[in-house]
N, C-alpha and C positions, 0 to 999 in steps of 0.2 A: 794809445787809439785813445780817442776821448769821445765822452761819453756822449753826441750827438749823434755817433756813429752806430750807437747801444740801441738796441729795441727796447720799448720801456715792455714793464713788467706785468701788465696789461691788456693782452693777446697778443704784445708782438709788435703793433707799427712805430713805426720813428714819430718823433716830433712832427714833421715837417709831412706825413704821413692824415696822422692824426689832424693836426691844420686844417690840412684841404676837404677832408673832408667834411671837417664844421663849417666851412667855409659854402663846401657846397648844397648842405642839409640849407642852411641860412638863405641862400640864394632859390631855392626853390619852396624855401615858405615862405620870400617877397613873394615871388612869383604866384605860389596862389593863392594868397591876399587880392594881388593885381587883380587877376583871374575870379575870382568874388565880388571886389568895389567893380569888377565889367559889368559883371547880371543882372548885379543890382540896378545899375547904370540902363542897359540895357532896356532891362523890365520897364523900369520908371520912364524912357522915352518911347519907347511900343518900338526898340527894334529888335530881332533878332540875333541869338548870342551863337556863334559859331559851335563847331560840335567840339573841338576841339579846345577851347575856354570850359567847356563843362564840364570835362571831364578834366581837366588840371583842378578845376574849383572845386571838383567833390573826392581829392584827396584829401587825407586830416593832415594838420600840421603836427 
């Protein structure tokens, strides 16, 4: 049995699962930052921002 098939000592997640979780969280952070930038841009241009963008921008990084 290779060590790649063994669960990690902290939490029992495989290395591949932990990497996917990290990528997913990184992607979410990029989306939140983009939503915040859109809020700022829309405000400066006098446009209304869709509710889903406002909700996403409110999430913590």
